[in-house]
N, C-alpha and C positions, 0 to 999 in steps of 0.2 A: 766276299762270300755271296752266293746267289740269293736274291730276295724272292725268287719264284718258288712257291711251295710245291713239294712233291705230291702232297695230298690235296685234293680239291673237294670242296663240299659237294655231296652227291646231288642234292636237290634244293638249291637256294630258292627262297620265295621270290616271286615276281614283284610283290609289293609287301611292304611292312604293315599295311593296314589290315585290320581284322576283316574276315569275309562277312561276318554277320554280327552286328552289334545290337540286335533286338532285345537281348536280355538286359542291357543297361538302359537306364532312363535316358530320354532325349537330352542332348546337350543344350544348356541354357545359352543365351546370347553372350554372357561373360566368358563361357567356355569356348564358344565358337569364334570369339574374337581372335584367338590365336591363328585361325585360318584366314583372317582378313588379308587382302592383297597387300596393304601397306605393311602389316606385320611380317608377312612372308618376304617382302622385298627387303626389309631391314635384316631379317635372318640371312637371306642370300648374300647381302652385302657384307655382313659380319663374317660369314664363312670365307668369302674370298679375301677379306682383309686379314683375317687371322692366318689363313693358309699360306699367304705370301708366295704362292705358286699356283699355276693353273689347276683347277679341279674339274674333273669330268662332270657333266650335267647330272649323270645318274648318281655318282657318289655325293655330289652336293645335295641332291634331292633326298637321299637317305639321311644325311646329317640334319637337314632341315626338318624332316619328319621326326627325328629324335628330339630336336629342340622344341618342336611344336608340341609333342607329347608332354615334355617337361613343363612347358608353360601352362598346360591345362590342369596340372596336378592340384594346385591350390584352389582354383575355381571348382574343381571336382569335389573338394572337401576332404582330401586325403589328410590323415592325421600325421603327427610328427614321426611316430614309429614307422609308418608305411613309407614316408618320405626318406627316412634314414635307411631303410632296407634297400629301396630302389637306388638311392644315390651310392651306397656302399657297394652294391652288386655291380653297378656300371663301372665304378672306379676300379674294383678288383679285376674285372674283365679287361678294361683298357690297359692296366698295368701289366697283367699277365701276357696279353697279346704283344705288348712292347718288348717284353723280355724274350718271348719265343720268336718274335719277328727277327731278332738278330741272328737266328740260326734256321731261317726258313728253308734253306736248301739242303739241310742235313736230315737224313732219315732218323726217326725216333721210335722207340718201342716203350710202351707203358707196361710196368710190372706191378701186379697186385699180389698181395699175400699178407699173412698175419704179422702184426707188430710184435707178437709174443714168441716167435720162433727163436730158440736159443742159437748161439753161434756155432755150437757143436752138432746141431741137428742136420740130418741129411738134406732136408729141404733147403736150409740156409746155404749149405755147401753147393747144392745144385743151382741155387739162384746166383751165387758168385760165379760159378762156371758159365752159366748161360749168359749173364751180362758181360762177362769178360770176352766171350766169343763175339757177341754183338759189337762191343767196343772195338775189337780188333778188325771187325768188318766195316768200320766207319760209321756205326750207328751211335746215337746218344740214347740214354736211358732216362725215363721219367718214373719216379716213384713218389709215394706220399711223404717221404723225407723222415719217417720215423725209424724205429729200430726193427729188429727181426728181418723179414724178407725185404723190407724197404731199404734197410742198411746194406744187406747183401747185394741188392741190385745196384747200389752205388759203388760198392767195393770192387766189383768186377771191372768196370770201365774206368773207375777213378773219378775224382772230383771234376776234372775238366770236361768230361763227357756225360755229366749227370745234371738232371733237373730235379729239384725238390718242390713238390706241390703239397704244402703242409696245411693242416686244418687246425684252427685254434680250439683246443679242447681243455677242460679243466684238469684232466689227468694225463694229457700229453702236450706239454708246453714247449718242449725243446726239439730241435732237429738232431738227427744222428751226427756223429762227429765227422763223417766224410763230407757232408754237404753244409754243415753249420757255418754261417758267415759268408757263404758264396753268393755272388750276385744272381745266380740262377735258382736260388731258394726263394719261393714265393709263398707268402702266408695268406690263407683265405679264412674269412669268417663264416662263409656259407658252403655247405656241401655241394649245392647245385652249381655254383660257379666253379668250384674245384673240379667236379666231375666233367664239366664242359671242357676244361683244359686237358684233363687226362685223355679224353676221347678225340677232341678236335685236333690235337697236335700230334697224335700217334698214328703211325702206319702199321702198327701191330699191337695187340694186347696179349700178354702172357701172364697166366694166373698160376700161382703156387697155392698150396693149401692154406686155409685161413678160416676165420669165423664169420659172424654176421656181416661185417663190413666187406670182406672179400666176396662173399656170396652176393651181396647187394651190387657190388661193382661188376661182378661176373654176369649176373642176370640182366643188369641194365645194358651192358655192352651187347649181349646176345639179342635183347629185345629191340634195340635201336637198329641193329643191322638186319634183323629178321623183318622188320616193318619198313625198311627202306628209308629210315630217318637219319641214318649215318652211312657213310661210305663203307663198302665191303672191305674188310681187312682181315688178316689172319687172327684168329682167336685161338690161342694154344694153351693147353693145360699140361703142367709138368710138375713132378715131385721128385724128391731124392730117393735113393735106394740105399738102405742101411747096410753097412758092411757086416759080413757074417760074424755072429757072436758079439757084436758091438751094441752097447746100450747108449742112450742119449739122456741128457739132463738128469744125471744121477740115477738113471734107470727108471725114471718116472714113466709109468705106462701111459699116462695121458698124452705124452709127447711122442709116443712110438709111431712109426710109419706103418700104416695098414692099408696100402693101396687106396689112398684118399679119392683119387679121380675115378678109379674103378667103381667104387661105391656110388659116386656121383652119377656116373653113366648108368648104373643099374637103376637108380632112382628115376632118372630122366626117361629111360626106356619103359620101365614098369608103370610109373605113375603119370607120365605125361604122354609119351608116344602111344602106349597101348590103350590109353583112354581117349585118344584122339585129340588131345589138347595141343599137340604140335603135329606137324606132318613129317613123313620120312625124309623129305628134302631138307628139313631143318637140321638134321644131323650133319649135313655138309658144312654148317656154320662154324663148327669147332673141331679141333684136332687134339687128341690125347697123345702127347709125345712120350717116347720111351726113355729118352735121356735128354739132358740139356743140349747136347750136340744135335740130337734129332729135332728138338724144338727150334733151334737156331736155323738148321737147314730148311725146315718147313717155312719159316718166315722169309728167308732169303730166296727160296725157290718161287714163292708167290710173286716176287718182283723180278723174276728172270726175264719174262717177256712183257707181262702186264705192267702198266705204269700207274694209271689212275682212271677214275670214272666221273661222269657228270651227266645230268639230263639237260637236253635242249627241248623244251616242251615235253612231249612224250617219247622222244628219241633218247635211248640210252647210248651215250658216247663212251666207248672204252678206248682209252689211249694205250698204245702198245709201243714198245721200244724198237721194234723192227717189223717190217711187213711180213705177213703170212702168205704162203703160196695159195693160188686159187683153189687147189684141192683141199686145203685146210678150211677155207671158208665154206666150201660145199659140205665138209664134214660137220661143221658147226650148224649149218642149216638143217642137216639130217637129224642131228642129235638133240637140238634145242628148239625145234619149231614151236613147241608149246609156249615158249616165252615171247613169241613174236605176235603182236596184235594184228599187224598188217604188213604186207611186203615181205622182205627177206633180210637176213643178216648180210651186210655188205662191208667191204673194206674201202676206205676213202680217206681223203685229207680232212683238215679241220672244217667245221661248219662255219658259215659266214659270221655268225654271232660270237664265235670263240675268239679269245684274245691271248690265251696263254698256251704254252707248249705247242706252238704252231708247227714245229718241225716234226712232230710225231705222227705216224699213221694212226688211223682210227678203225675200230670195228663198231659199226652203228646199226641199230635196229629200233623199230617202234615197239616199246616194251609194254607188256600187259599190266605192269605195276604190281605183280605179285610173284610168288615163288622165288623169293630172294635166296633161299637155300640152293635152288637150282642155278641161279645167277652165279653164286659162289662156285658151283661145280663148272659152270661155263668158263670162268676165269682160270680154274685149274686146267681145263681142257686147252684153252689158249696157250697157257704155259707149256703144256705137254707138246702141242703141235709146233710151238716155237722152238722147243728143244730139239724136236725131230729135224726141223729145218736146219 
């Protein structure tokens, strides 16, 4: 199985060091000792010794910075609780990356939704249908491993194509029966490490109706993409449609379907867009699907020509699966000039600094670093022009 990731981090930092540490007190000699050349040489030797294989200079530097930061924690005066939090968070992330790393070359979709949705509810049935379609298309599904929509998301593709990203809560202590006991079930102590895995490992996020937790996940995903802190991916909202004359959950009106996402869009437009808190371009960041099939088609269409994105300094590099004709590149320049800080949108091969997916052509331009909703529309346009070709 390929170890090359389909999704690439959009804007990885050039250095792990903070840009400005003026708010913290100056480091004392016992803290700075971790930076001493002799200590750094020991760390470098230890890295090479443990690795048992050649390590790139840059990767070794990053691990050395990680170890150096750890060595400074006790001289910093960090208490036991703070040390426990940082140690547990790092261990959680390392373990989760190890699990997901075994399936790096497989497309994955994260499904969010309520843990309280009953199995006879239209939303539950829609989640089963959607996840089944994605599984049949070769995708794996990531959910929070609980009941409700999370269980429905696992039912569709089955255990073999499912990941469970569970959180330890006093009132939710077990995973659903589909994923329970599977090696791809990962338990997290912290929400922030769990959210990192939900978003860093997925090439699409699909949201079903839910409560505070679902809204938190939905808005955080939108915020990260809107601000350019996460790669642009399809963010899709979908819900079930009740059969005529059919009630759910014993007729409980609280569980009735009442066009959940329609009401959400009304709120977004009336309370956010009309007040100027978001821009019209931001509406491109999400898609309200009509049916589970429509949701799946939207996700799959996003990757019909488009592959992935990354920055090389201020240049946005969009990898595509096949070259676009010259006329299509001219169309992109005409329609999306506002995104270009200088120069033009060009089609070319990989930049010298790039090391992955070197076989794919690129659409490259110097980006203004704003209007990410319009960048989302640019990707749609690339897919449309690719389909025409």
